[in-house]
Biopython code that builds the backbone (N, CA, C, O; Angstrom):
import numpy as np
from Bio.PDB.StructureBuilder import StructureBuilder

atoms = [
    (1, "MET", "N", (12.212, 96.813, 165.735)),
    (1, "MET", "CA", (11.713, 97.897, 164.913)),
    (1, "MET", "C", (12.904, 98.714, 164.392)),
    (1, "MET", "O", (13.876, 98.951, 165.109)),
    (2, "ALA", "N", (12.804, 99.133, 163.141)),
    (2, "ALA", "CA", (13.868, 99.938, 162.537)),
    (2, "ALA", "C", (13.956, 101.299, 163.209)),
    (2, "ALA", "O", (12.954, 101.866, 163.645)),
    (3, "GLU", "N", (15.184, 101.810, 163.281)),
    (3, "GLU", "CA", (15.412, 103.099, 163.919)),
    (3, "GLU", "C", (16.100, 104.034, 162.933)),
    (3, "GLU", "O", (17.106, 103.665, 162.327)),
    (4, "LEU", "N", (15.565, 105.244, 162.766)),
    (4, "LEU", "CA", (16.170, 106.253, 161.907)),
    (4, "LEU", "C", (17.472, 106.710, 162.541)),
    (4, "LEU", "O", (17.484, 107.185, 163.677)),
    (5, "THR", "N", (18.578, 106.566, 161.800)),
    (5, "THR", "CA", (19.877, 106.954, 162.353)),
    (5, "THR", "C", (20.353, 108.295, 161.835)),
    (5, "THR", "O", (21.144, 108.967, 162.497)),
    (6, "SER", "N", (19.885, 108.696, 160.660)),
    (6, "SER", "CA", (20.242, 110.022, 160.145)),
    (6, "SER", "C", (19.276, 110.415, 159.036)),
    (6, "SER", "O", (18.606, 109.585, 158.420)),
    (7, "ARG", "N", (19.241, 111.720, 158.816)),
    (7, "ARG", "CA", (18.403, 112.260, 157.757)),
    (7, "ARG", "C", (19.199, 113.391, 157.107)),
    (7, "ARG", "O", (19.727, 114.268, 157.790)),
    (8, "ARG", "N", (19.275, 113.355, 155.779)),
    (8, "ARG", "CA", (19.998, 114.389, 155.043)),
    (8, "ARG", "C", (19.173, 114.804, 153.834)),
    (8, "ARG", "O", (18.454, 113.993, 153.250)),
    (9, "GLU", "N", (19.281, 116.054, 153.473)),
    (9, "GLU", "CA", (18.615, 116.549, 152.269)),
    (9, "GLU", "C", (19.662, 117.057, 151.301)),
    (9, "GLU", "O", (20.601, 117.751, 151.689)),
    (10, "TYR", "N", (19.490, 116.702, 150.022)),
    (10, "TYR", "CA", (20.406, 117.115, 148.968)),
    (10, "TYR", "C", (19.595, 117.629, 147.789)),
    (10, "TYR", "O", (18.538, 117.083, 147.474)),
    (11, "ASP", "N", (20.077, 118.660, 147.147)),
    (11, "ASP", "CA", (19.518, 119.084, 145.873)),
    (11, "ASP", "C", (20.145, 118.209, 144.807)),
    (11, "ASP", "O", (21.360, 118.011, 144.798)),
    (12, "VAL", "N", (19.325, 117.685, 143.907)),
    (12, "VAL", "CA", (19.855, 116.871, 142.812)),
    (12, "VAL", "C", (19.499, 117.528, 141.488)),
    (12, "VAL", "O", (18.467, 118.186, 141.360)),
    (13, "ASP", "N", (20.358, 117.341, 140.520)),
    (13, "ASP", "CA", (20.115, 117.857, 139.173)),
    (13, "ASP", "C", (19.475, 116.763, 138.342)),
    (13, "ASP", "O", (20.129, 115.789, 137.969)),
    (14, "VAL", "N", (18.193, 116.926, 138.055)),
    (14, "VAL", "CA", (17.486, 116.002, 137.179)),
    (14, "VAL", "C", (17.396, 116.702, 135.834)),
    (14, "VAL", "O", (16.757, 117.747, 135.710)),
    (15, "ASP", "N", (18.035, 116.125, 134.830)),
    (15, "ASP", "CA", (17.943, 116.707, 133.492)),
    (15, "ASP", "C", (17.653, 115.608, 132.471)),
    (15, "ASP", "O", (18.057, 114.458, 132.645)),
    (16, "PHE", "N", (16.964, 115.973, 131.430)),
    (16, "PHE", "CA", (16.556, 115.026, 130.389)),
    (16, "PHE", "C", (15.841, 113.816, 130.980)),
    (16, "PHE", "O", (15.970, 112.697, 130.482)),
    (17, "GLY", "N", (15.083, 114.058, 132.051)),
    (17, "GLY", "CA", (14.265, 113.009, 132.653)),
    (17, "GLY", "C", (15.026, 111.987, 133.464)),
    (17, "GLY", "O", (14.511, 110.896, 133.707)),
    (18, "GLY", "N", (16.246, 112.305, 133.895)),
    (18, "GLY", "CA", (16.963, 111.299, 134.655)),
    (18, "GLY", "C", (18.070, 111.822, 135.537)),
    (18, "GLY", "O", (18.595, 112.915, 135.324)),
    (19, "PHE", "N", (18.416, 111.034, 136.520)),
    (19, "PHE", "CA", (19.580, 111.225, 137.374)),
    (19, "PHE", "C", (19.902, 109.868, 137.990)),
    (19, "PHE", "O", (19.097, 108.940, 137.908)),
    (20, "ALA", "N", (21.052, 109.754, 138.595)),
    (20, "ALA", "CA", (21.440, 108.487, 139.208)),
    (20, "ALA", "C", (22.147, 108.742, 140.525)),
    (20, "ALA", "O", (22.806, 109.765, 140.708)),
    (21, "LEU", "N", (22.001, 107.802, 141.428)),
    (21, "LEU", "CA", (22.833, 107.717, 142.629)),
    (21, "LEU", "C", (23.719, 106.506, 142.397)),
    (21, "LEU", "O", (23.238, 105.373, 142.384)),
    (22, "GLN", "N", (25.016, 106.740, 142.213)),
    (22, "GLN", "CA", (25.946, 105.649, 141.982)),
    (22, "GLN", "C", (27.046, 105.694, 143.023)),
    (22, "GLN", "O", (27.281, 106.715, 143.668)),
    (23, "ASP", "N", (27.720, 104.552, 143.170)),
    (23, "ASP", "CA", (28.821, 104.489, 144.115)),
    (23, "ASP", "C", (29.844, 105.564, 143.788)),
    (23, "ASP", "O", (30.160, 105.794, 142.621)),
    (24, "ALA", "N", (30.356, 106.214, 144.809)),
    (24, "ALA", "CA", (31.357, 107.253, 144.611)),
    (24, "ALA", "C", (32.691, 106.653, 144.158)),
    (24, "ALA", "O", (33.506, 107.347, 143.550)),
    (25, "ASP", "N", (32.914, 105.388, 144.444)),
    (25, "ASP", "CA", (34.115, 104.677, 144.007)),
    (25, "ASP", "C", (33.803, 104.016, 142.666)),
    (25, "ASP", "O", (33.068, 103.030, 142.615)),
    (26, "ASP", "N", (34.358, 104.555, 141.583)),
    (26, "ASP", "CA", (34.046, 104.062, 140.243)),
    (26, "ASP", "C", (34.392, 102.589, 140.038)),
    (26, "ASP", "O", (33.889, 101.970, 139.101)),
    (27, "ARG", "N", (35.235, 102.017, 140.888)),
    (27, "ARG", "CA", (35.547, 100.590, 140.758)),
    (27, "ARG", "C", (34.329, 99.724, 141.059)),
    (27, "ARG", "O", (34.284, 98.563, 140.652)),
    (28, "HIS", "N", (33.327, 100.276, 141.775)),
    (28, "HIS", "CA", (32.105, 99.540, 142.098)),
    (28, "HIS", "C", (31.008, 99.760, 141.057)),
    (28, "HIS", "O", (29.912, 99.215, 141.190)),
    (29, "VAL", "N", (31.290, 100.547, 140.030)),
    (29, "VAL", "CA", (30.268, 100.911, 139.041)),
    (29, "VAL", "C", (30.598, 100.252, 137.706)),
    (29, "VAL", "O", (31.551, 100.657, 137.040)),
    (30, "PRO", "N", (29.819, 99.235, 137.301)),
    (30, "PRO", "CA", (30.132, 98.559, 136.039)),
    (30, "PRO", "C", (29.909, 99.446, 134.808)),
    (30, "PRO", "O", (30.649, 99.347, 133.829)),
    (31, "VAL", "N", (28.895, 100.308, 134.858)),
    (31, "VAL", "CA", (28.591, 101.212, 133.742)),
    (31, "VAL", "C", (28.230, 102.560, 134.339)),
    (31, "VAL", "O", (27.262, 102.669, 135.092)),
    (32, "ARG", "N", (29.011, 103.600, 134.007)),
    (32, "ARG", "CA", (28.725, 104.928, 134.542)),
    (32, "ARG", "C", (27.517, 105.548, 133.873)),
    (32, "ARG", "O", (27.347, 105.458, 132.657)),
    (33, "PHE", "N", (26.689, 106.171, 134.674)),
    (33, "PHE", "CA", (25.529, 106.906, 134.188)),
    (33, "PHE", "C", (26.028, 108.104, 133.387)),
    (33, "PHE", "O", (26.981, 108.748, 133.826)),
    (34, "PRO", "N", (25.452, 108.436, 132.259)),
    (34, "PRO", "CA", (24.197, 107.971, 131.681)),
    (34, "PRO", "C", (24.330, 106.876, 130.631)),
    (34, "PRO", "O", (23.358, 106.609, 129.925)),
    (35, "GLU", "N", (25.493, 106.225, 130.493)),
    (35, "GLU", "CA", (25.628, 105.164, 129.496)),
    (35, "GLU", "C", (24.572, 104.094, 129.742)),
    (35, "GLU", "O", (24.440, 103.593, 130.858)),
    (36, "GLY", "N", (23.834, 103.750, 128.718)),
    (36, "GLY", "CA", (22.789, 102.743, 128.827)),
    (36, "GLY", "C", (21.511, 103.239, 129.479)),
    (36, "GLY", "O", (20.595, 102.451, 129.717)),
    (37, "PHE", "N", (21.430, 104.555, 129.779)),
    (37, "PHE", "CA", (20.238, 105.108, 130.439)),
    (37, "PHE", "C", (19.016, 104.967, 129.547)),
    (37, "PHE", "O", (19.051, 105.306, 128.364)),
    (38, "GLN", "N", (17.943, 104.466, 130.126)),
    (38, "GLN", "CA", (16.661, 104.381, 129.439)),
    (38, "GLN", "C", (15.633, 105.095, 130.287)),
    (38, "GLN", "O", (15.409, 104.740, 131.444)),
    (39, "ARG", "N", (15.010, 106.104, 129.706)),
    (39, "ARG", "CA", (13.987, 106.845, 130.430)),
    (39, "ARG", "C", (12.911, 105.880, 130.898)),
    (39, "ARG", "O", (12.464, 105.021, 130.138)),
    (40, "GLY", "N", (12.502, 106.022, 132.138)),
    (40, "GLY", "CA", (11.462, 105.167, 132.699)),
    (40, "GLY", "C", (12.010, 104.161, 133.701)),
    (40, "GLY", "O", (11.275, 103.720, 134.585)),
    (41, "THR", "N", (13.288, 103.785, 133.587)),
    (41, "THR", "CA", (13.879, 102.868, 134.556)),
    (41, "THR", "C", (14.110, 103.629, 135.847)),
    (41, "THR", "O", (14.793, 104.653, 135.858)),
    (42, "LEU", "N", (13.540, 103.130, 136.937)),
    (42, "LEU", "CA", (13.639, 103.874, 138.185)),
    (42, "LEU", "C", (14.764, 103.389, 139.079)),
    (42, "LEU", "O", (15.380, 104.197, 139.774)),
    (43, "LEU", "N", (15.053, 102.081, 139.085)),
    (43, "LEU", "CA", (15.978, 101.605, 140.109)),
    (43, "LEU", "C", (16.731, 100.373, 139.651)),
    (43, "LEU", "O", (16.154, 99.435, 139.100)),
    (44, "ALA", "N", (18.024, 100.395, 139.890)),
    (44, "ALA", "CA", (18.881, 99.222, 139.748)),
    (44, "ALA", "C", (19.793, 99.234, 140.967)),
    (44, "ALA", "O", (20.239, 100.304, 141.380)),
    (45, "ALA", "N", (20.081, 98.086, 141.550)),
    (45, "ALA", "CA", (20.839, 98.058, 142.806)),
    (45, "ALA", "C", (22.117, 97.241, 142.657)),
    (45, "ALA", "O", (22.143, 96.209, 141.986)),
    (46, "LEU", "N", (23.178, 97.730, 143.301)),
    (46, "LEU", "CA", (24.469, 97.064, 143.343)),
    (46, "LEU", "C", (25.069, 97.271, 144.732)),
    (46, "LEU", "O", (24.684, 98.206, 145.434)),
    (47, "PRO", "N", (26.014, 96.406, 145.142)),
    (47, "PRO", "CA", (26.702, 96.667, 146.416)),
    (47, "PRO", "C", (27.403, 98.023, 146.380)),
    (47, "PRO", "O", (27.786, 98.495, 145.310)),
    (48, "SER", "N", (27.569, 98.643, 147.530)),
    (48, "SER", "CA", (28.137, 99.989, 147.598)),
    (48, "SER", "C", (29.313, 100.050, 148.556)),
    (48, "SER", "O", (29.398, 99.285, 149.517)),
    (49, "SER", "N", (30.222, 100.983, 148.269)),
    (49, "SER", "CA", (31.352, 101.239, 149.160)),
    (49, "SER", "C", (30.913, 101.973, 150.421)),
    (49, "SER", "O", (31.688, 102.107, 151.368)),
    (50, "GLY", "N", (29.673, 102.445, 150.432)),
    (50, "GLY", "CA", (29.167, 103.219, 151.568)),
    (50, "GLY", "C", (29.101, 104.707, 151.274)),
    (50, "GLY", "O", (28.612, 105.483, 152.095)),
    (51, "GLN", "N", (29.589, 105.113, 150.104)),
    (51, "GLN", "CA", (29.536, 106.512, 149.679)),
    (51, "GLN", "C", (28.896, 106.562, 148.290)),
    (51, "GLN", "O", (29.304, 105.830, 147.389)),
    (52, "LEU", "N", (27.900, 107.419, 148.123)),
    (52, "LEU", "CA", (27.246, 107.577, 146.827)),
    (52, "LEU", "C", (27.572, 108.946, 146.241)),
    (52, "LEU", "O", (27.959, 109.870, 146.957)),
    (53, "ARG", "N", (27.409, 109.056, 144.938)),
    (53, "ARG", "CA", (27.552, 110.339, 144.246)),
    (53, "ARG", "C", (26.380, 110.452, 143.270)),
    (53, "ARG", "O", (26.040, 109.500, 142.567)),
    (54, "GLN", "N", (25.784, 111.620, 143.244)),
    (54, "GLN", "CA", (24.680, 111.876, 142.324)),
    (54, "GLN", "C", (25.249, 112.260, 140.967)),
    (54, "GLN", "O", (26.205, 113.032, 140.885)),
    (55, "ARG", "N", (24.663, 111.721, 139.902)),
    (55, "ARG", "CA", (25.065, 112.045, 138.533)),
    (55, "ARG", "C", (23.833, 112.436, 137.740)),
    (55, "ARG", "O", (22.777, 111.815, 137.867)),
    (56, "SER", "N", (23.974, 113.466, 136.923)),
    (56, "SER", "CA", (22.877, 113.847, 136.032)),
    (56, "SER", "C", (23.246, 113.466, 134.608)),
    (56, "SER", "O", (24.408, 113.178, 134.319)),
    (57, "VAL", "N", (22.265, 113.463, 133.721)),
    (57, "VAL", "CA", (22.475, 113.042, 132.343)),
    (57, "VAL", "C", (23.521, 113.924, 131.669)),
    (57, "VAL", "O", (24.519, 113.416, 131.157)),
    (58, "ALA", "N", (23.305, 115.236, 131.662)),
    (58, "ALA", "CA", (24.215, 116.150, 130.972)),
    (58, "ALA", "C", (25.316, 116.686, 131.885)),
    (58, "ALA", "O", (26.424, 116.957, 131.424)),
    (59, "GLY", "N", (25.020, 116.839, 133.165)),
    (59, "GLY", "CA", (25.965, 117.466, 134.086)),
    (59, "GLY", "C", (27.024, 116.557, 134.647)),
    (59, "GLY", "O", (28.009, 117.034, 135.210)),
    (60, "GLY", "N", (26.846, 115.243, 134.509)),
    (60, "GLY", "CA", (27.825, 114.308, 135.029)),
    (60, "GLY", "C", (27.796, 114.221, 136.539)),
    (60, "GLY", "O", (26.775, 114.523, 137.157)),
    (61, "PRO", "N", (28.918, 113.807, 137.151)),
    (61, "PRO", "CA", (28.939, 113.616, 138.600)),
    (61, "PRO", "C", (28.934, 114.950, 139.349)),
    (61, "PRO", "O", (29.601, 115.905, 138.951)),
    (62, "MET", "N", (28.177, 114.993, 140.430)),
    (62, "MET", "CA", (28.162, 116.156, 141.301)),
    (62, "MET", "C", (29.302, 116.012, 142.308)),
    (62, "MET", "O", (29.698, 114.889, 142.620)),
    (63, "PRO", "N", (29.834, 117.107, 142.818)),
    (63, "PRO", "CA", (31.025, 117.030, 143.673)),
    (63, "PRO", "C", (30.782, 116.416, 145.057)),
    (63, "PRO", "O", (31.687, 115.798, 145.617)),
    (64, "ASP", "N", (29.603, 116.572, 145.604)),
    (64, "ASP", "CA", (29.350, 116.089, 146.966)),
    (64, "ASP", "C", (29.116, 114.583, 146.999)),
    (64, "ASP", "O", (28.469, 114.011, 146.121)),
    (65, "ARG", "N", (29.658, 113.967, 148.028)),
    (65, "ARG", "CA", (29.400, 112.549, 148.271)),
    (65, "ARG", "C", (28.270, 112.430, 149.279)),
    (65, "ARG", "O", (28.090, 113.293, 150.139)),
    (66, "ILE", "N", (27.518, 111.353, 149.160)),
    (66, "ILE", "CA", (26.418, 111.083, 150.077)),
    (66, "ILE", "C", (26.830, 109.865, 150.906)),
    (66, "ILE", "O", (26.872, 108.751, 150.383)),
    (67, "PRO", "N", (27.133, 110.063, 152.192)),
    (67, "PRO", "CA", (27.609, 108.944, 153.013)),
    (67, "PRO", "C", (26.459, 108.055, 153.483)),
    (67, "PRO", "O", (25.452, 108.541, 153.999)),
    (68, "LEU", "N", (26.625, 106.752, 153.296)),
    (68, "LEU", "CA", (25.691, 105.783, 153.872)),
    (68, "LEU", "C", (26.315, 105.150, 155.108)),
    (68, "LEU", "O", (25.649, 104.961, 156.126)),
    (69, "ALA", "N", (27.601, 104.824, 155.006)),
    (69, "ALA", "CA", (28.325, 104.204, 156.129)),
    (69, "ALA", "C", (29.808, 104.366, 155.875)),
    (69, "ALA", "O", (30.216, 104.852, 154.820)),
    (70, "ASP", "N", (30.612, 103.960, 156.837)),
    (70, "ASP", "CA", (32.058, 104.065, 156.678)),
    (70, "ASP", "C", (32.677, 102.749, 156.214)),
    (70, "ASP", "O", (33.877, 102.534, 156.381)),
    (71, "HIS", "N", (31.858, 101.866, 155.630)),
    (71, "HIS", "CA", (32.348, 100.574, 155.155)),
    (71, "HIS", "C", (31.511, 100.099, 153.960)),
    (71, "HIS", "O", (30.402, 100.582, 153.730)),
    (72, "SER", "N", (32.065, 99.147, 153.210)),
    (72, "SER", "CA", (31.331, 98.545, 152.096)),
    (72, "SER", "C", (30.216, 97.672, 152.633)),
    (72, "SER", "O", (30.334, 97.065, 153.697)),
    (73, "SER", "N", (29.134, 97.620, 151.876)),
    (73, "SER", "CA", (28.006, 96.795, 152.277)),
    (73, "SER", "C", (27.039, 96.704, 151.107)),
    (73, "SER", "O", (27.189, 97.401, 150.103)),
    (74, "THR", "N", (26.058, 95.846, 151.250)),
    (74, "THR", "CA", (24.947, 95.804, 150.314)),
    (74, "THR", "C", (23.768, 96.454, 151.015)),
    (74, "THR", "O", (23.475, 96.161, 152.174)),
    (75, "TRP", "N", (23.099, 97.339, 150.294)),
    (75, "TRP", "CA", (22.039, 98.140, 150.885)),
    (75, "TRP", "C", (20.699, 97.840, 150.245)),
    (75, "TRP", "O", (20.618, 97.577, 149.045)),
    (76, "SER", "N", (19.659, 97.880, 151.042)),
    (76, "SER", "CA", (18.300, 97.894, 150.522)),
    (76, "SER", "C", (17.919, 99.354, 150.356)),
    (76, "SER", "O", (18.378, 100.208, 151.114)),
    (77, "VAL", "N", (17.092, 99.641, 149.380)),
    (77, "VAL", "CA", (16.694, 101.027, 149.138)),
    (77, "VAL", "C", (15.241, 101.070, 148.711)),
    (77, "VAL", "O", (14.755, 100.198, 147.990)),
    (78, "ARG", "N", (14.567, 102.094, 149.168)),
    (78, "ARG", "CA", (13.193, 102.383, 148.743)),
    (78, "ARG", "C", (13.214, 103.811, 148.215)),
    (78, "ARG", "O", (13.696, 104.719, 148.892)),
    (79, "VAL", "N", (12.690, 104.011, 147.006)),
    (79, "VAL", "CA", (12.658, 105.336, 146.397)),
    (79, "VAL", "C", (11.217, 105.700, 146.069)),
    (79, "VAL", "O", (10.490, 104.922, 145.453)),
    (80, "VAL", "N", (10.821, 106.887, 146.489)),
    (80, "VAL", "CA", (9.488, 107.410, 146.211)),
    (80, "VAL", "C", (9.665, 108.741, 145.489)),
    (80, "VAL", "O", (10.531, 109.540, 145.845)),
    (81, "CYS", "N", (8.847, 108.967, 144.483)),
    (81, "CYS", "CA", (8.962, 110.193, 143.699)),
    (81, "CYS", "C", (7.594, 110.842, 143.547)),
    (81, "CYS", "O", (6.582, 110.162, 143.378)),
    (82, "THR", "N", (7.581, 112.158, 143.609)),
    (82, "THR", "CA", (6.377, 112.918, 143.292)),
    (82, "THR", "C", (6.736, 113.936, 142.220)),
    (82, "THR", "O", (7.885, 114.368, 142.129)),
    (83, "GLY", "N", (5.763, 114.316, 141.417)),
    (83, "GLY", "CA", (5.953, 115.377, 140.451)),
    (83, "GLY", "C", (6.438, 114.962, 139.079)),
    (83, "GLY", "O", (6.639, 115.824, 138.223)),
    (84, "ARG", "N", (6.635, 113.665, 138.831)),
    (84, "ARG", "CA", (7.132, 113.240, 137.514)),
    (84, "ARG", "C", (6.133, 113.576, 136.412)),
    (84, "ARG", "O", (6.528, 114.056, 135.349)),
    (85, "ALA", "N", (4.858, 113.334, 136.646)),
    (85, "ALA", "CA", (3.849, 113.637, 135.619)),
    (85, "ALA", "C", (3.786, 115.138, 135.363)),
    (85, "ALA", "O", (3.680, 115.571, 134.216)),
    (86, "ALA", "N", (3.852, 115.932, 136.427)),
    (86, "ALA", "CA", (3.817, 117.387, 136.263)),
    (86, "ALA", "C", (5.052, 117.878, 135.513)),
    (86, "ALA", "O", (4.957, 118.817, 134.722)),
    (87, "MET", "N", (6.208, 117.258, 135.748)),
    (87, "MET", "CA", (7.438, 117.664, 135.062)),
    (87, "MET", "C", (7.369, 117.372, 133.571)),
    (87, "MET", "O", (7.966, 118.087, 132.767)),
    (88, "ALA", "N", (6.642, 116.322, 133.201)),
    (88, "ALA", "CA", (6.537, 115.950, 131.785)),
    (88, "ALA", "C", (5.895, 117.062, 130.965)),
    (88, "ALA", "O", (6.069, 117.107, 129.747)),
    (89, "GLU", "N", (5.164, 117.948, 131.607)),
    (89, "GLU", "CA", (4.507, 119.054, 130.909)),
    (89, "GLU", "C", (5.481, 120.185, 130.581)),
    (89, "GLU", "O", (5.166, 121.056, 129.770)),
    (90, "TYR", "N", (6.651, 120.180, 131.199)),
    (90, "TYR", "CA", (7.635, 121.247, 130.984)),
    (90, "TYR", "C", (8.635, 120.840, 129.919)),
    (90, "TYR", "O", (8.953, 119.661, 129.761)),
    (91, "ASP", "N", (9.115, 121.816, 129.205)),
    (91, "ASP", "CA", (10.186, 121.637, 128.239)),
    (91, "ASP", "C", (11.501, 121.689, 129.011)),
    (91, "ASP", "O", (11.591, 122.388, 130.021)),
    (92, "GLU", "N", (12.511, 120.970, 128.561)),
    (92, "GLU", "CA", (13.826, 121.012, 129.224)),
    (92, "GLU", "C", (14.348, 122.439, 129.343)),
    (92, "GLU", "O", (15.098, 122.745, 130.270)),
    (93, "GLU", "N", (13.968, 123.304, 128.429)),
    (93, "GLU", "CA", (14.432, 124.681, 128.434)),
    (93, "GLU", "C", (13.827, 125.484, 129.595)),
    (93, "GLU", "O", (14.400, 126.489, 130.015)),
    (94, "ASP", "N", (12.676, 125.047, 130.111)),
    (94, "ASP", "CA", (11.974, 125.787, 131.169)),
    (94, "ASP", "C", (12.727, 125.764, 132.504)),
    (94, "ASP", "O", (12.605, 126.693, 133.303)),
    (95, "LEU", "N", (13.496, 124.711, 132.740)),
    (95, "LEU", "CA", (14.248, 124.568, 133.984)),
    (95, "LEU", "C", (13.378, 124.751, 135.231)),
    (95, "LEU", "O", (13.749, 125.467, 136.161)),
    (96, "ALA", "N", (12.231, 124.102, 135.235)),
    (96, "ALA", "CA", (11.347, 124.147, 136.395)),
    (96, "ALA", "C", (12.018, 123.419, 137.558)),
    (96, "ALA", "O", (12.488, 122.292, 137.402)),
    (97, "GLU", "N", (12.061, 124.056, 138.709)),
    (97, "GLU", "CA", (12.719, 123.454, 139.866)),
    (97, "GLU", "C", (11.725, 123.207, 140.992)),
    (97, "GLU", "O", (10.756, 123.948, 141.163)),
    (98, "GLY", "N", (11.985, 122.154, 141.755)),
    (98, "GLY", "CA", (11.183, 121.873, 142.940)),
    (98, "GLY", "C", (9.897, 121.126, 142.664)),
    (98, "GLY", "O", (9.139, 120.860, 143.597)),
    (99, "ILE", "N", (9.621, 120.775, 141.410)),
    (99, "ILE", "CA", (8.385, 120.061, 141.088)),
    (99, "ILE", "C", (8.573, 118.565, 141.278)),
    (99, "ILE", "O", (7.741, 117.895, 141.889)),
    (100, "GLU", "N", (9.676, 118.048, 140.749)),
    (100, "GLU", "CA", (9.975, 116.624, 140.858)),
    (100, "GLU", "C", (10.813, 116.427, 142.123)),
    (100, "GLU", "O", (11.881, 117.022, 142.264)),
    (101, "GLN", "N", (10.324, 115.589, 143.042)),
    (101, "GLN", "CA", (11.018, 115.372, 144.306)),
    (101, "GLN", "C", (11.137, 113.878, 144.585)),
    (101, "GLN", "O", (10.218, 113.104, 144.315)),
    (102, "TYR", "N", (12.279, 113.494, 145.128)),
    (102, "TYR", "CA", (12.560, 112.092, 145.421)),
    (102, "TYR", "C", (12.880, 111.926, 146.899)),
    (102, "TYR", "O", (13.489, 112.796, 147.523)),
    (103, "LEU", "N", (12.458, 110.794, 147.442)),
    (103, "LEU", "CA", (12.838, 110.377, 148.785)),
    (103, "LEU", "C", (13.486, 109.010, 148.622)),
    (103, "LEU", "O", (12.843, 108.072, 148.151)),
    (104, "ALA", "N", (14.744, 108.888, 149.004)),
    (104, "ALA", "CA", (15.457, 107.607, 148.953)),
    (104, "ALA", "C", (15.799, 107.200, 150.379)),
    (104, "ALA", "O", (16.432, 107.957, 151.114)),
    (105, "GLN", "N", (15.381, 106.016, 150.759)),
    (105, "GLN", "CA", (15.646, 105.492, 152.099)),
    (105, "GLN", "C", (16.527, 104.266, 151.974)),
    (105, "GLN", "O", (16.186, 103.329, 151.251)),
    (106, "PHE", "N", (17.662, 104.258, 152.669)),
    (106, "PHE", "CA", (18.626, 103.167, 152.606)),
    (106, "PHE", "C", (18.744, 102.496, 153.969)),
    (106, "PHE", "O", (18.653, 103.151, 155.007)),
    (107, "TRP", "N", (18.947, 101.176, 153.951)),
    (107, "TRP", "CA", (19.245, 100.443, 155.171)),
    (107, "TRP", "C", (20.056, 99.203, 154.787)),
    (107, "TRP", "O", (19.919, 98.703, 153.671)),
    (108, "PRO", "N", (20.893, 98.703, 155.689)),
    (108, "PRO", "CA", (21.708, 97.536, 155.357)),
    (108, "PRO", "C", (20.824, 96.334, 154.989)),
    (108, "PRO", "O", (19.847, 96.029, 155.674)),
    (109, "ALA", "N", (21.191, 95.666, 153.898)),
    (109, "ALA", "CA", (20.430, 94.492, 153.472)),
    (109, "ALA", "C", (20.627, 93.360, 154.485)),
    (109, "ALA", "O", (21.699, 93.209, 155.072)),
    (110, "ALA", "N", (19.607, 92.599, 154.666)),
    (110, "ALA", "CA", (19.672, 91.481, 155.636)),
    (110, "ALA", "C", (20.440, 90.317, 155.075)),
    (110, "ALA", "O", (20.594, 89.298, 155.748)),
]
sb = StructureBuilder()
sb.init_structure("model")
sb.init_model(0)
sb.init_chain("A")
sb.init_seg("    ")
for serial, (resi, resn, name, xyz) in enumerate(atoms, 1):
    if name == "N":
        sb.init_residue(resn, " ", resi, " ")
    sb.init_atom(name, np.array(xyz, "f"), 0.0, 1.0, " ", f" {name:<3s}", serial, name[0])
structure = sb.get_structure()
């Protein structure tokens, strides 16, 4: 049975309907977000150095790294989101916070 090894909460900047979790080491990122971003695409997976960085459409990379492990690996991920439909009712100018929420669960790929 899988065992929870850690739990962390981060505030993410979702703007213009998107954000990304990408490898913190740009050498592992073939295309930096938001280049090629298409609204509606929820998930694309690549091997990771073990450290992620959140990027928003307009704000770019956030300063904090999100540690998965202390080594490179390929990870499985499950992402669940609530509030996307409710957020669609707001204008980008409204800056509604706390409506759209994501849960991302990572574990080493088998």
